[in-house]
Every structure is written in structure tokens, then in C-alpha cells.
N, C-alpha and C positions, 0 to 999 in steps of 0.2 A: 410089708410091715415088720418091725423088729418083733420077734417072739416075746411073749409075756407082757406085752403092752396092749392095754385094752383101748377101745375106740375113745372112751372118755379121756385116757391119758393124752391121746393125740390132740383132742379138742382143747384141753386146758393148756397144754404146752404151746399150741399155736396161738391162742387168745392172748397169753402172757406176753408174746413177742410182737404183737401187731403194732403198726404205726397208727398215728391219728387218722390219716386218711383212709388206711386199710381198715381201721376199726368202723369207720362210717359205713364203708361198703359192706362189711360183714354183718353189721347191724341191720342194714337194709335187706340183705340176703336172708339173715335169720328171720326177721319179721315176715317177709313175703313167704318163705318156706312154712312158717307156722301157719299163716292164714290159708294156704294150700292145703296143709295137712288137716286142718280143723275142717275145712270145707269138703275135701275129697277123700280123706282117709289116707293112712300110710302108703298102701300098696298102689293106689291110683296116681300118686305123685311122682312124675319123672323128673330127673335132673334136667333134661332138655327143656321141658316146659318151663321150669324155674329159670333157667338161663335165659330163655326167651323173654321172660318178664323183667329181669334185673340186670342181665348182662353177665360178663364174666365168662368162665370156662369150667369144664369138668375138672381140669387140672387144678384150678383155683380151689374148687370145693374139696377135692381130694387132699390138697395141701393143708387146708385149714381144718377140715372136719374128718378126713380119713376115708369117709363113705357117706351115702345117703343115711345110714344109720346114725352116724356121728353127727350129721346135720340135725336129725330129728331129736337126738339127745340134747344138743345145744338149744334148739328151739323151745322144747318142752321145759328144759330146766330154767330158761330164762323167764318164761311166763309163770312158772311155779313160784320162783322168787318174787316176782312182781305181785302175785296174788297173796302171798304170805306176809309181806312186809307190813300192812296195816295191822294185821293180828299180832305180830311180834311187838309192835309199839303200843299196843292197847293198854291203857291204864285203867284198872278197876278200882273204884273207890274202896278204900280199906275200912272207912268208917261209915256209919248210917245204916239205913235199911238194907239187909242183904238181898231182899227180893229186887230192890231198886238195882243194885249192883249186877245182880245175875240178869236182869232185863237189859241193861246196858251192854253186857257181854254178849248175851244171846243175839240181840239185835245186830251187833257188829259182825258177828261170825256168819249169821244167816244172810246178811247183806253180801258178804264176799262169796259164799258158796252158791248163791242163787244168781249171781251175775250171769248173763248169757255167755260171756266168754268162759267163765268157770265152768258152767255146765257142758259147753262144747268140749272144753278140755277133758273133762271128767268122762264124757261119752268116748272120746277118742282113746282115752287110756284104759278104758274098760274093753274096748275092741282090741287093744294092742298089748294088754298086760301079760299075756303069756310070752310074747316075743320080747317085751321089755319089762321084765319084773322089777328091776331096780327103780325105774321111772314110776312104775305104778305105785310102788311103796313111797316115793317121794311125794307124789301127788296126794296120797292118803295122808301122809304126814302134814302136808300144807293145809288140808281141810279139816283133820280131826285131831291128829296128835299135837300139832303146834297150839292150836287153841286150848286143848287139855293142859299142856304144860304152863300156859299163861294163867289159866284158871286154878291150877294146883297151887300156885304161889298165894293166890287170895284165899283159898280154902285153908292153907297151912296157917295164914295169919288169923283167920277167924276161929279155928280151932284153939289156937294159943290164947285168944282172948275170950274163949268160952262162948262164942256166938253159935258156933256149930260144935256138935259133940265129937270128942275124939273116937276114933275107931278104925275104920278102913283107912288105908294110905290115901293122902290127898290126890295123888295122880290117878288112882282107881276111881275115886269119886269124881274127879273132873272128867274122865273119859265117860263115865255113865251119864253125867249131865250133858255132855255134848251128844251123846247118843240119843238122849231124851228130846233135846232141843233141836237137833239138826237132822238126824238120819232120815226119819220118816218124810219130812218136808222135802228134803234133797232128793230122795228117790222118786217121790211124786213128781217132782219138777222135771228130773231126768227123763221120765216117761211121758211128761205132758199130761198127767192126770190132775183132775180137780183136787184141790186141798192145799196145794203149794201156796195158794194166795191167802190162806187162812193162817198164816204164820204167827200173827200176833196172838190169837186165841190158843194155838198149839204151844207156843212159847210160854204163855201164862200158865197152862196146865203143867208144863214141864218144871217150871219154877216151883209151883206149889207142891208138886209130887216130890221133887228133890228135897225142899225145905221141910215138908212133913217127916221125912225119915232122918233129917239131920239136926232138927232143933228140939225133937221131943225127947223127954227123958225116959 
């Protein structure tokens, strides 16, 4: 491999030049690899087992992904984008009851982070965070920072209209609300503890707590 080129550089360059037929094969390879990584963990997955399932060769994998690490990066990045997309496109009502708007936002975020697939991805990246710090950061951004960025726009609008009091930066407030609404429930779900299924009550308390601090004079 050429010095100063990362595994991700190899992956991106390869995917940019693939043919339609090759794209379909690579998509099948990536999806199968992801399922195996989620089911078995990074270390337990062998390229030989993957090839036995979907065909191809080690040469093909190395050509398109650089290594097993490159394949892992491609697989995780793809699912991260898939899970983030609905949050990026979420429209929070700018007028009306702020509690109702926060309820809509909180329900949408919790729905995504508590999906079995999302929980499996989160567990996998917790296990592999030291080996793949940038991917771990990407997953964190998908579940927490991206929702905060969406909510920060809504908070900015509410502050300008006097619905919420001005003070701390909107992004900081948004991050705090996401922590209030998501973190405890998500952590309980990851550990299989009771409480994750009482999310409506927990979200209601998070909204009340947040608004008490932002609407009072």
C-alpha cells in the first residue's frame, strides 16, 4: 500500500470507480460482512468464512477494501449513514406548543437509537472503540451529535421568538436535552435492564425538566 494513504482512502477510491455489477456484489459483500461482525464481533469474523458465504476472493476484498479493517470501516460507515438519515431529515414544528415539538423530536430519536440494529451496532463499537476510534466517534455523532444539531436549529428559532430564554448556546442546550431524553434509556437498553421500555414517561420528565429551566424568568 502506498505510504500516507489510510485504509479509508483505499475504500473511498475503490468505491468511486466501481461498475454497476461490481457495485451490487460489493453491496452484498458489505451487508453480509456487517451481519457477521454484528453477530460474532470483529475478531471472530474471518475473510474465508465471509467468502464462503458470498463468493469472491481475498484478492477482491483487498482490491476494494484494502484489508479486513477496511471492510469493517465500510460496513459500519454504511449502516451509520442509514441510521442517521431519518434524523437529518426530521422537521420539528417551529410554532405551537414547545413541549409537543420536543415530544415529537424525542420520540423520533429514541425510535432510532433503540432499534435492535442500532443497539447491536453500538455494542459492537463499544467493544471496538479503542481499535477504531474514528468509527466510534462517527457512531456517537449519529446517535447524539446529529440529533443535537437538528434540535439546536429549533432552539435558536425559539430563542429569537422569546419562547425560550436566551443564555447558553443552542447547541449546548440541545446536547443537554439529548442527554436527558436518550442516554439513560439507551444505556439501560444496551445492558438489557428494565426501564428502557418506560421511555414515554422518561421522555415526558426530560421535557418538563428542560422547559422548566428554559421558559422561566
